[in-house]
SERO-4910 file (N, C-alpha, C, O; in steps of 0.05 Angstrom, whole numbers):
BEGIN
 pado doro    nc1    nc2    nc3   cac1   cac2   cac3    cc1    cc2    cc3    oc1    oc2    oc3
  Unk    A   1984   2404   1881   1976   2392   1858   1985   2371   1858   2007   2364   1867
  Unk    A   1961   2351   1841   1955   2328   1830   1968   2324   1812   1954   2334   1794
  Unk    A   1992   2313   1799   2010   2308   1772   1982   2293   1760   1965   2279   1772
  Unk    A   1985   2305   1725   1965   2296   1707   1968   2269   1700   1948   2256   1692
  Unk    A   1991   2259   1701   1986   2222   1703   1971   2208   1720   1956   2189   1714
  Unk    A   1975   2219   1748   1950   2214   1766   1922   2215   1760   1907   2197   1768
  Unk    A   1915   2238   1746   1890   2246   1743   1879   2229   1724   1855   2224   1724
  Unk    A   1895   2221   1706   1882   2209   1690   1879   2179   1695   1860   2166   1687
  Unk    A   1907   2168   1713   1901   2145   1715   1868   2143   1729   1849   2132   1718
  Unk    A   1867   2156   1754   1849   2149   1767   1823   2156   1758   1803   2151   1772
  Unk    A   1821   2167   1739   1788   2181   1720   1788   2136   1703   1772   2117   1706
  Unk    A   1811   2139   1691   1814   2102   1682   1802   2087   1693   1782   2076   1682
  Unk    A   1815   2082   1729   1810   2059   1732   1782   2067   1764   1779   2056   1786
  Unk    A   1768   2090   1750   1744   2095   1779   1730   2079   1785   1717   2075   1764
  Unk    A   1722   2064   1803   1712   2047   1817   1671   2044   1817   1657   2064   1817
  Unk    A   1662   2021   1818   1632   2027   1811   1623   2032   1847   1635   2022   1866
  Unk    A   1610   2043   1848   1598   2045   1868   1584   2020   1879   1571   2004   1865
  Unk    A   1587   2019   1906   1579   1995   1915   1583   1995   1947   1599   2008   1961
  Unk    A   1565   1979   1954   1570   1963   1986   1598   1954   1992   1607   1937   1976
  Unk    A   1614   1960   2010   1642   1938   2018   1633   1933   2048   1629   1947   2067
  Unk    A   1632   1909   2041   1640   1895   2073   1670   1901   2080   1687   1910   2065
  Unk    A   1673   1895   2115   1698   1893   2119   1703   1890   2145   1688   1905   2157
  Unk    A   1723   1872   2168   1726   1869   2186   1741   1883   2204   1757   1899   2196
  Unk    A   1737   1879   2226   1749   1900   2256   1751   1877   2277   1736   1858   2283
  Unk    A   1775   1884   2288   1785   1874   2307   1782   1894   2335   1793   1915   2329
  Unk    A   1772   1894   2362   1788   1908   2383   1813   1910   2388   1817   1928   2404
  Unk    A   1835   1898   2380   1860   1900   2378   1869   1876   2359   1860   1854   2354
  Unk    A   1898   1895   2350   1918   1873   2327   1931   1859   2345   1948   1845   2334
  Unk    A   1931   1857   2378   1950   1830   2385   1939   1832   2408   1934   1852   2422
  Unk    A   1936   1795   2414   1922   1797   2439   1946   1766   2456   1962   1749   2447
  Unk    A   1937   1771   2477   1957   1750   2493   1943   1723   2489   1919   1721   2487
  Unk    A   1964   1697   2486   1953   1676   2486   1933   1664   2498   1941   1661   2520
  Unk    A   1912   1656   2496   1883   1646   2516   1868   1665   2520   1849   1661   2535
  Unk    A   1870   1696   2504   1852   1707   2511   1836   1720   2484   1847   1717   2462
  Unk    A   1812   1734   2485   1796   1737   2464   1796   1758   2453   1796   1779   2467
  Unk    A   1797   1760   2421   1789   1775   2404   1761   1785   2401   1745   1767   2402
  Unk    A   1751   1809   2397   1724   1807   2389   1725   1822   2363   1740   1840   2358
  Unk    A   1708   1811   2348   1707   1812   2311   1679   1829   2308   1661   1827   2324
  Unk    A   1679   1845   2282   1658   1857   2273   1660   1859   2251   1679   1871   2240
  Unk    A   1638   1846   2237   1635   1847   2207   1617   1871   2200   1597   1875   2212
  Unk    A   1623   1883   2184   1613   1913   2178   1601   1910   2149   1606   1888   2138
  Unk    A   1586   1930   2134   1577   1939   2116   1578   1967   2109   1563   1981   2123
  Unk    A   1592   1979   2092   1600   2006   2089   1585   2017   2070   1569   2006   2055
  Unk    A   1594   2051   2072   1569   2069   2055   1578   2069   2025   1600   2077   2019
  Unk    A   1556   2056   2004   1563   2063   1978   1550   2090   1962   1552   2096   1939
  Unk    A   1536   2103   1985   1526   2121   1966   1551   2153   1959   1545   2174   1947
  Unk    A   1572   2147   1969   1588   2168   1962   1619   2155   1960   1640   2162   1972
  Unk    A   1615   2133   1942   1635   2115   1927   1665   2108   1960   1689   2114   1959
  Unk    A   1652   2096   1981   1661   2089   2000   1685   2108   2003   1708   2101   1999
  Unk    A   1676   2140   2012   1699   2153   2024   1703   2154   2052   1717   2171   2062
  Unk    A   1691   2135   2067   1691   2142   2093   1685   2111   2100   1681   2091   2086
  Unk    A   1686   2116   2131   1684   2089   2153   1654   2083   2152   1647   2059   2156
  Unk    A   1634   2100   2148   1612   2096   2161   1595   2071   2147   1598   2062   2124
  Unk    A   1573   2064   2171   1560   2046   2166   1539   2053   2144   1527   2074   2143
  Unk    A   1533   2027   2124   1510   2033   2111   1492   1999   2105   1500   1982   2089
  Unk    A   1466   1996   2123   1460   1975   2120   1478   1957   2139   1498   1963   2152
  Unk    A   1460   1926   2135   1482   1911   2142   1477   1883   2126   1457   1875   2114
  Unk    A   1501   1871   2129   1506   1840   2106   1485   1815   2121   1475   1810   2143
  Unk    A   1484   1804   2097   1463   1782   2106   1477   1762   2116   1493   1750   2101
  Unk    A   1475   1755   2137   1499   1738   2148   1494   1709   2135   1512   1693   2130
  Unk    A   1467   1704   2131   1462   1676   2113   1481   1674   2089   1488   1651   2082
  Unk    A   1490   1696   2075   1492   1697   2058   1522   1698   2045   1531   1702   2022
  Unk    A   1532   1692   2066   1566   1696   2067   1576   1677   2080   1563   1664   2096
  Unk    A   1608   1674   2075   1625   1654   2092   1643   1672   2110   1651   1693   2100
  Unk    A   1652   1666   2141   1673   1687   2159   1687   1661   2163   1675   1639   2163
  Unk    A   1711   1664   2166   1728   1642   2176   1758   1657   2185   1771   1673   2172
  Unk    A   1762   1646   2209   1789   1643   2223   1807   1626   2210   1800   1603   2203
  Unk    A   1838   1639   2204   1861   1617   2196   1875   1630   2208   1878   1654   2211
  Unk    A   1889   1604   2221   1908   1610   2241   1943   1586   2229   1946   1572   2210
  Unk    A   1957   1594   2249   1977   1573   2234   1979   1541   2238   1962   1530   2253
  Unk    A   1989   1534   2231   2000   1509   2214   1969   1495   2202   1963   1472   2209
  Unk    A   1956   1506   2189   1936   1505   2173   1908   1508   2190   1889   1496   2179
  Unk    A   1899   1525   2219   1878   1522   2232   1855   1534   2211   1861   1551   2194
  Unk    A   1833   1527   2214   1810   1542   2201   1792   1537   2223   1796   1517   2237
  Unk    A   1769   1555   2231   1753   1560   2246   1728   1580   2230   1732   1603   2221
  Unk    A   1701   1566   2228   1682   1580   2218   1666   1585   2235   1658   1570   2253
  Unk    A   1658   1618   2230   1649   1636   2252   1617   1636   2254   1603   1639   2274
  Unk    A   1610   1633   2227   1585   1646   2218   1566   1636   2238   1545   1648   2239
  Unk    A   1571   1612   2259   1542   1601   2278   1552   1619   2299   1534   1625   2314
  Unk    A   1576   1629   2306   1580   1644   2333   1567   1679   2336   1564   1691   2357
  Unk    A   1561   1690   2304   1557   1709   2295   1535   1720   2313   1518   1703   2320
  Unk    A   1531   1754   2325   1509   1760   2349   1505   1790   2327   1522   1805   2316
  Unk    A   1474   1792   2327   1473   1815   2317   1462   1838   2333   1441   1838   2345
  Unk    A   1482   1862   2331   1485   1882   2346   1463   1904   2340   1466   1925   2351
  Unk    A   1448   1901   2328   1431   1923   2312   1399   1913   2323   1390   1892   2331
  Unk    A   1387   1942   2318   1363   1936   2330   1343   1925   2311   1324   1910   2316
  Unk    A   1354   1938   2283   1334   1935   2266   1348   1912   2249   1368   1901   2256
  Unk    A   1334   1909   2228   1344   1883   2211   1369   1889   2190   1382   1871   2179
  Unk    A   1375   1919   2185   1394   1930   2162   1409   1952   2185   1425   1969   2176
  Unk    A   1404   1953   2210   1424   1968   2227   1447   1954   2242   1448   1930   2243
  Unk    A   1462   1968   2251   1487   1957   2261   1499   1937   2249   1500   1938   2224
  Unk    A   1508   1921   2258   1533   1899   2254   1530   1870   2255   1506   1865   2261
  Unk    A   1543   1849   2253   1551   1833   2273   1582   1831   2285   1604   1839   2281
  Unk    A   1568   1815   2302   1595   1808   2324   1603   1777   2332   1587   1759   2336
  Unk    A   1631   1775   2334   1635   1744   2352   1663   1749   2364   1675   1771   2364
  Unk    A   1672   1730   2373   1685   1728   2398   1701   1702   2387   1692   1681   2378
  Unk    A   1729   1710   2391   1746   1689   2389   1765   1682   2404   1781   1700   2411
  Unk    A   1767   1658   2413   1796   1655   2428   1815   1638   2422   1808   1614   2421
  Unk    A   1842   1645   2417   1867   1636   2415   1886   1630   2437   1894   1642   2457
  Unk    A   1891   1604   2427   1915   1592   2450   1936   1589   2435   1954   1589   2452
  Unk    A   1947   1585   2409   1963   1581   2394   1973   1613   2381   1962   1629   2365
  Unk    A   1999   1613   2395   2015   1637   2387   2017   1637   2346   2019   1616   2333
  Unk    A   2016   1659   2337   2020   1672   2307   2009   1685   2300   2000   1700   2318
  Unk    A   2000   1691   2272   1980   1706   2250   1961   1687   2252   1959   1663   2251
  Unk    A   1942   1711   2255   1912   1698   2251   1897   1722   2227   1899   1747   2228
  Unk    A   1882   1704   2203   1879   1718   2182   1852   1719   2187   1845   1696   2189
  Unk    A   1826   1740   2190   1802   1739   2184   1790   1734   2164   1783   1757   2162
  Unk    A   1783   1727   2152   1766   1722   2121   1736   1720   2117   1722   1702   2127
  Unk    A   1725   1744   2099   1694   1745   2092   1696   1736   2068   1719   1730   2061
  Unk    A   1681   1735   2054   1676   1739   2026   1642   1728   2019   1631   1713   2035
  Unk    A   1631   1735   1998   1603   1745   1993   1602   1735   1968   1624   1727   1960
  Unk    A   1578   1733   1949   1577   1732   1923   1550   1723   1917   1543   1700   1915
  Unk    A   1535   1742   1915   1508   1742   1909   1499   1762   1887   1514   1779   1877
  Unk    A   1469   1758   1879   1466   1772   1857   1441   1794   1869   1419   1788   1878
  Unk    A   1448   1813   1865   1427   1842   1873   1409   1836   1846   1413   1833   1822
  Unk    A   1388   1837   1862   1372   1830   1835   1352   1860   1822   1338   1862   1802
  Unk    A   1358   1878   1839   1337   1907   1831   1361   1922   1816   1358   1946   1812
  Unk    A   1379   1912   1810   1403   1932   1798   1400   1912   1767   1394   1928   1749
  Unk    A   1401   1892   1758   1411   1875   1768   1439   1864   1765   1446   1857   1743
  Unk    A   1459   1862   1789   1485   1857   1789   1487   1841   1804   1472   1838   1823
  Unk    A   1518   1819   1795   1525   1804   1812   1554   1825   1833   1573   1839   1828
  Unk    A   1543   1815   1852   1568   1826   1879   1582   1804   1889   1575   1783   1900
  Unk    A   1609   1817   1880   1635   1798   1897   1650   1803   1910   1670   1811   1898
  Unk    A   1651   1803   1939   1669   1813   1964   1683   1800   1976   1676   1777   1983
  Unk    A   1704   1807   1980   1722   1792   1991   1733   1819   2021   1734   1844   2020
  Unk    A   1739   1803   2041   1748   1824   2061   1768   1810   2080   1769   1785   2079
  Unk    A   1782   1824   2095   1804   1806   2106   1816   1832   2135   1819   1856   2136
  Unk    A   1821   1809   2153   1840   1838   2172   1855   1809   2191   1848   1786   2196
  Unk    A   1877   1826   2196   1892   1807   2218   1906   1818   2240   1912   1842   2242
  Unk    A   1913   1794   2259   1919   1799   2285   1937   1775   2291   1934   1754   2278
  Unk    A   1957   1780   2312   1975   1769   2326   1973   1752   2351   1958   1770   2357
  Unk    A   1973   1739   2365   1971   1722   2383   1998   1718   2397   2016   1708   2383
  Unk    A   2007   1726   2429   2036   1721   2429   2032   1714   2466   2014   1720   2482
  Unk    A   2055   1702   2468   2065   1687   2490   2060   1719   2510   2041   1721   2526
  Unk    A   2075   1736   2507   2076   1761   2520   2075   1780   2507   2090   1784   2488
  Unk    A   2054   1799   2515   2048   1828   2506   2070   1840   2505   2071   1846   2481
  Unk    A   2094   1850   2518   2118   1854   2519   2141   1854   2501   2159   1870   2496
  Unk    A   2135   1831   2491   2162   1832   2470   2144   1811   2438   2150   1788   2433
  Unk    A   2137   1818   2433   2121   1815   2407   2146   1798   2387   2168   1809   2381
  Unk    A   2138   1768   2377   2155   1765   2359   2145   1780   2327   2123   1787   2320
  Unk    A   2171   1781   2311   2168   1798   2285   2172   1774   2264   2170   1778   2240
  Unk    A   2178   1749   2274   2179   1730   2248   2152   1714   2243   2150   1691   2237
  Unk    A   2127   1735   2248   2107   1714   2238   2101   1719   2212   2102   1740   2199
  Unk    A   2095   1694   2203   2080   1680   2171   2050   1680   2163   2033   1685   2180
  Unk    A   2046   1676   2138   2026   1673   2123   2013   1703   2129   1994   1699   2143
  Unk    A   2016   1726   2124   2010   1748   2127   1999   1756   2095   1979   1767   2087
  Unk    A   2028   1741   2080   2027   1748   2049   2015   1719   2030   2023   1710   2009
  Unk    A   1995   1712   2048   1986   1684   2026   1962   1700   2010   1946   1717   2018
  Unk    A   1964   1692   1990   1940   1697   1968   1912   1670   1983   1916   1651   1997
  Unk    A   1892   1678   1975   1875   1662   1989   1853   1649   1962   1839   1628   1961
  Unk    A   1858   1672   1938   1845   1657   1919   1830   1672   1910   1828   1668   1886
  Unk    A   1810   1700   1924   1793   1711   1922   1798   1725   1890   1819   1730   1878
  Unk    A   1775   1727   1884   1768   1745   1856   1787   1759   1848   1805   1756   1832
  Unk    A   1774   1783   1872   1789   1811   1864   1799   1804   1909   1786   1798   1929
  Unk    A   1828   1810   1903   1843   1801   1932   1864   1830   1940   1881   1839   1925
  Unk    A   1857   1838   1963   1884   1847   1963   1909   1836   1988   1900   1831   2010
  Unk    A   1932   1833   1983   1951   1812   1992   1973   1834   2005   1983   1851   1992
  Unk    A   1979   1829   2035   1994   1851   2041   2023   1836   2034   2029   1812   2036
  Unk    A   2038   1859   2027   2070   1845   2019   2086   1852   2042   2106   1837   2045
  Unk    A   2084   1865   2055   2097   1868   2092   2069   1861   2114   2045   1865   2115
  Unk    A   2090   1849   2130   2068   1840   2158   2059   1875   2169   2070   1895   2178
  Unk    A   2025   1863   2160   2011   1900   2167   2005   1896   2204   1993   1915   2213
  Unk    A   2012   1874   2222   2011   1879   2246   2034   1881   2271   2031   1889   2294
  Unk    A   2063   1869   2254   2084   1877   2264   2107   1872   2251   2112   1849   2245
  Unk    A   2123   1892   2244   2126   1915   2268   2100   1936   2251   2100   1937   2226
  Unk    A   2080   1951   2266   2066   1966   2252   2059   1992   2276   2056   1993   2300
  Unk    A   2057   2008   2258   2057   2038   2282   2066   2060   2258   2076   2054   2237
  Unk    A   2059   2089   2267   2069   2110   2250   2094   2106   2237   2115   2098   2248
  Unk    A   2090   2112   2209   2117   2116   2204   2126   2086   2184   2141   2084   2165
  Unk    A   2103   2062   2202   2114   2043   2183   2090   2036   2159   2066   2041   2165
  Unk    A   2097   2026   2135   2087   2034   2111   2066   2009   2107   2075   1987   2111
  Unk    A   2043   2012   2101   2029   1991   2090   2026   1983   2066   2010   1995   2051
  Unk    A   2046   1955   2054   2050   1949   2030   2025   1930   2019   2014   1912   2034
  Unk    A   2017   1935   1993   1997   1903   1987   2001   1906   1959   2013   1924   1947
  Unk    A   1991   1887   1951   1989   1881   1926   1960   1877   1917   1944   1865   1932
  Unk    A   1953   1885   1897   1919   1877   1891   1927   1854   1863   1943   1854   1844
  Unk    A   1902   1834   1874   1906   1806   1850   1877   1813   1837   1858   1822   1849
  Unk    A   1876   1806   1811   1841   1801   1804   1849   1774   1789   1868   1771   1774
  Unk    A   1830   1759   1795   1838   1729   1792   1861   1722   1795   1869   1712   1774
  Unk    A   1877   1722   1812   1900   1706   1817   1934   1723   1801   1957   1720   1808
  Unk    A   1921   1741   1778   1944   1762   1769   1943   1792   1778   1921   1803   1779
  Unk    A   1965   1805   1784   1976   1830   1789   1958   1844   1768   1954   1841   1744
  Unk    A   1946   1866   1791   1926   1895   1776   1942   1916   1763   1938   1935   1777
  Unk    A   1951   1920   1750   1967   1948   1746   1940   1973   1748   1916   1968   1746
  Unk    A   1951   1999   1751   1941   2016   1745   1913   2020   1752   1896   2032   1739
  Unk    A   1909   2009   1773   1890   2010   1801   1882   2034   1826   1899   2047   1838
  Unk    A   1864   2036   1828   1861   2057   1852   1853   2037   1878   1835   2021   1883
  Unk    A   1873   2046   1889   1873   2033   1928   1873   2054   1948   1893   2067   1952
  Unk    A   1846   2060   1962   1840   2072   1982   1854   2061   2004   1856   2037   2009
  Unk    A   1865   2085   2021   1880   2082   2046   1864   2097   2068   1874   2113   2083
  Unk    A   1830   2089   2068   1819   2108   2086   1816   2099   2115   1809   2077   2125
  Unk    A   1828   2133   2129   1825   2126   2162   1802   2136   2173   1791   2157   2168
  Unk    A   1796   2114   2194   1774   2124   2203   1765   2148   2217   1781   2152   2236
  Unk    A   1744   2167   2215   1746   2197   2223   1745   2210   2195   1727   2226   2189
  Unk    A   1758   2205   2182   1762   2221   2152   1744   2216   2135   1730   2196   2137
  Unk    A   1741   2235   2115   1728   2227   2091   1746   2244   2064   1754   2268   2063
  Unk    A   1749   2219   2043   1769   2229   2026   1753   2247   2011   1729   2250   2015
  Unk    A   1773   2262   1988   1766   2275   1973   1745   2261   1949   1743   2237   1943
  Unk    A   1733   2281   1939   1719   2268   1913   1736   2262   1887   1758   2272   1882
  Unk    A   1729   2254   1880   1755   2235   1847   1774   2223   1853   1773   2199   1852
  Unk    A   1798   2237   1860   1821   2224   1867   1838   2245   1892   1847   2268   1890
  Unk    A   1837   2228   1917   1853   2233   1936   1883   2227   1940   1893   2207   1948
  Unk    A   1897   2253   1931   1925   2244   1935   1935   2237   1954   1954   2222   1954
  Unk    A   1924   2249   1977   1943   2235   2011   1938   2210   2012   1957   2195   2017
  Unk    A   1906   2198   2007   1904   2173   2019   1898   2155   1994   1892   2132   2001
  Unk    A   1897   2158   1968   1896   2137   1950   1925   2138   1936   1941   2157   1935
  Unk    A   1928   2111   1924   1949   2108   1907   1936   2098   1882   1911   2095   1881
  Unk    A   1953   2094   1863   1955   2077   1834   1977   2053   1834   2001   2056   1833
  Unk    A   1962   2031   1835   1983   2004   1836   2007   2006   1814   2001   2024   1799
  Unk    A   2026   1996   1810   2047   1997   1792   2043   1965   1780   2029   1947   1788
  Unk    A   2061   1965   1759   2060   1948   1742   2056   1922   1755   2044   1907   1740
  Unk    A   2062   1912   1776   2062   1888   1782   2037   1887   1806   2038   1873   1826
  Unk    A   2019   1901   1800   1996   1914   1822   2004   1919   1850   1987   1913   1866
  Unk    A   2030   1931   1861   2027   1943   1880   2032   1972   1895   2045   1991   1886
  Unk    A   2023   1971   1912   2013   2005   1920   2024   1999   1957   2020   1979   1970
  Unk    A   2035   2021   1964   2045   2031   1994   2034   2058   2010   2034   2080   1998
  Unk    A   2025   2055   2032   2010   2080   2044   2030   2078   2067   2034   2056   2077
  Unk    A   2042   2099   2077   2047   2102   2107   2033   2128   2128   2028   2152   2126
  Unk    A   2031   2115   2143   2009   2127   2167   2026   2146   2182   2047   2137   2190
  Unk    A   2021   2168   2187   2027   2184   2206   2025   2186   2234   2041   2196   2250
  Unk    A   2000   2175   2237   1991   2169   2271   1975   2149   2266   1963   2141   2246
  Unk    A   1979   2139   2294   1949   2120   2297   1928   2112   2287   1911   2130   2291
  Unk    A   1917   2090   2275   1886   2095   2271   1876   2072   2267   1891   2055   2276
  Unk    A   1852   2061   2255   1847   2041   2234   1834   2047   2212   1813   2059   2211
  Unk    A   1852   2037   2183   1854   2036   2163   1842   2027   2144   1861   2023   2129
  Unk    A   1823   2020   2131   1811   2011   2118   1815   2014   2081   1809   2031   2065
  Unk    A   1826   1991   2080   1840   1990   2049   1822   1974   2031   1811   1952   2036
  Unk    A   1820   1991   2004   1802   1987   1994   1803   1989   1968   1816   2007   1959
  Unk    A   1788   1969   1947   1793   1966   1922   1767   1956   1911   1754   1940   1924
  Unk    A   1758   1966   1885   1741   1963   1866   1748   1956   1837   1769   1962   1825
  Unk    A   1725   1942   1824   1733   1929   1793   1700   1922   1788   1684   1908   1801
  Unk    A   1695   1941   1764   1669   1932   1751   1672   1927   1725   1683   1940   1707
  Unk    A   1657   1902   1724   1669   1887   1687   1632   1888   1677   1616   1870   1680
  Unk    A   1630   1910   1667   1607   1915   1655   1597   1891   1644   1575   1884   1653
  Unk    A   1606   1878   1626   1595   1860   1612   1598   1835   1620   1593   1817   1604
  Unk    A   1606   1831   1644   1610   1799   1657   1580   1792   1676   1575   1794   1701
  Unk    A   1563   1783   1652   1530   1783   1652   1529   1749   1653   1544   1733   1642
  Unk    A   1504   1744   1671   1498   1721   1670   1467   1719   1663   1456   1734   1647
  Unk    A   1456   1700   1677   1418   1692   1668   1398   1712   1682   1375   1717   1675
  Unk    A   1413   1722   1707   1392   1744   1726   1420   1772   1737   1419   1788   1756
  Unk    A   1433   1768   1723   1455   1794   1725   1463   1808   1700   1469   1796   1679
  Unk    A   1463   1828   1702   1480   1849   1672   1504   1852   1680   1518   1843   1663
  Unk    A   1511   1857   1692   1540   1862   1708   1548   1846   1729   1535   1830   1741
  Unk    A   1574   1854   1733   1589   1845   1759   1613   1869   1773   1631   1884   1765
  Unk    A   1602   1863   1795   1614   1888   1805   1642   1870   1835   1630   1856   1852
  Unk    A   1663   1871   1838   1687   1864   1848   1688   1887   1873   1686   1911   1866
  Unk    A   1690   1881   1897   1708   1896   1920   1717   1882   1937   1709   1860   1944
  Unk    A   1737   1896   1947   1765   1878   1967   1771   1898   1985   1782   1919   1979
  Unk    A   1764   1890   2010   1785   1915   2032   1804   1898   2044   1807   1875   2036
  Unk    A   1818   1907   2065   1838   1900   2087   1838   1916   2106   1843   1939   2100
  Unk    A   1831   1909   2137   1829   1937   2152   1856   1933   2164   1864   1910   2166
  Unk    A   1870   1954   2173   1895   1953   2192   1896   1969   2211   1893   1993   2210
  Unk    A   1904   1950   2238   1900   1970   2262   1922   1987   2262   1942   1972   2264
  Unk    A   1931   2016   2263   1953   2015   2266   1956   2029   2291   1942   2050   2295
  Unk    A   1976   2018   2314   1970   2030   2340   1995   2052   2345   2017   2045   2337
  Unk    A   1991   2077   2357   2012   2097   2366   2036   2083   2380   2051   2099   2392
  Unk    A   2039   2073   2380   2070   2054   2395   2071   2026   2379   2050   2015   2376
  Unk    A   2090   2017   2371   2098   1999   2358   2105   1975   2381   2128   1976   2389
  Unk    A   2089   1955   2391   2097   1939   2412   2118   1920   2408   2130   1910   2427
  Unk    A   2122   1914   2384   2146   1902   2392   2177   1909   2389   2197   1897   2394
  Unk    A   2170   1934   2378   2194   1952   2379   2207   1969   2398   2231   1976   2400
  Unk    A   2180   1978   2417   2180   1991   2443   2182   2028   2429   2194   2046   2440
  Unk    A   2171   2028   2410   2176   2053   2402   2147   2077   2406   2150   2101   2399
***
């Protein structure tokens, strides 16, 4: 039974229905000099994004996509995107990135556009992280940069490393920021691939942020988890839009075994 306080809070912060973009990698840890394969996807808006299913495809000309790495490394991926869909609104975008320097890397996607038929301004941010290591048998735990806020309007910031150590039983800890400040009493979804969340508030896979905008979820098995948050500002209007919808995602790759713990 869901406590009444959670039901009240879930209704109070019910997000606006919207398309959500997210990033995926084929692995969360790669060897130095190897390649990581990246996918930029657009998700289901018809059911309040309760699953991993695709819906349409983002306009690659209307967004930013970068790799941020150690020692202020930055690489723009937009010119390297490949369309893997047969039709303009099918499939997703893919890219390959080769990293030589060990450390933690953050993939960052942002988009800010007006959906004219709504008319609504849609502001999106998406992140995914991976680690480059000289050895795959012994991955260093002392990675830095995962908890850096990038200044997105709505942003999910990990408060513990979402790559190492990571595995079943390791919590995914995040802080939700809106315009740089913690957003309390907000709903955050931790969606496992292959599952569809219950309507309303799913007590198993959703959390309400505390007074500091923090939330935590502990996966019981390996999978890919999509952390999602939304915010609707119905009175935030402009010359060509009547409201503004914000969305933020963080994709976390949870292996069955923790590579740096040998578990």
